[in-house]
N, C-alpha and C positions, 0 to 999 in steps of 0.2 A: 621635472620631478613628478608632476601630476600625471603625465603620460606613463611613467614607470609604474605608478600605483594602479592606474586604470588597467594596464597590461597585466599586472600581477592579479588583480581582481578578476579579470576575464579568464585568465588561466585557471584560477581556483574554481571559478564557476563551471568551466568546461570539465574539469576533473570531477567535480561533484556530480554533474549531470551524467557523465559517463559511468560513474560508480553506481548510479541508481537505476541503470537500465537492465539489471539482471544478467550482466555479462553478455549483452547483445543477444540474449536468448529471446526468440520470439515466442510469446505465450498468447494463448487465446483467453482474453479476459471475458468473462460472462457479459454478453451484450444486452440481455433483456431479463425480465423478471423470471420467465420460465427456465431459461438456462442457468441463471444464478441459483435458483432454488432446487433444480432437478438434475443438471448435467454435471457429472463428476469429472468430466474432462476439461472443463473451462476453469480458469483461475479466479480466485477471489482476492480482495485487498486485505493485507495483513498489516496492522498498524504497529506491530512489534518490530518488523523488519522494514516497514515503509516501502513495500513492494508487493506485487501480486505473488501468490503462491498457489500450489496445488491444494485442493481441498483435502481435509482429513475426515475420518469417521467422527471426530469430536466436534466438527464445525456445525454451526446452525446458520447457514448463509442468510443474509438479509439483502434486499434490493431497495435502493433509494432512488426513485424515479427522477426526482428533481434535485439530484445531488450537486451541490455547489462545488464540492471538491473534485468532481469529475471521475469518481471511482465507481459509483453505482452499485457494485456487488461487493459486499464486505463479508469476510469469513464468519464473523459473529457480531452481535450488537456491540460488544466491547471494542471492536476495531473501528466501528463508526464513531462511537463515543470518544475515543482517544486519538482520532486522526490528527486533530489540530495540536494536541499536546505533544505527540511523538513525532509527527512527520513535518510539522511546520515550526513548532517551538522547541523541538528536540529535547524534551524533558526526560526521555528514556523510561517512561512508566512501563512496568512489566505486568502482564496479566497474572492473576493468582492461579497457581496450578489447579487443574480440575480434579476434583475428587471422583475417582472411578468406583462405582458401587456395583 
């Protein structure tokens, strides 16, 4: 009975991991501070979708050199601040819509 539960748990884990890989799409995550802040072609970490994504004009990327989460380049400060809440604890916190002026 225990083997059956372990097998089901491993299957669920494999499914979860495969669903988080961006559809097997290979993306270039910003690898250092300069590319994070200046290169529009590399991806930043978004804590609303818990995956890297292409930068937008509204982003203000931040680079965390000693990032314990292993993401290093976040699309906004909000994404760094809510990484644990959304991507580990799955709280589903949404960012307030940005007021465009």
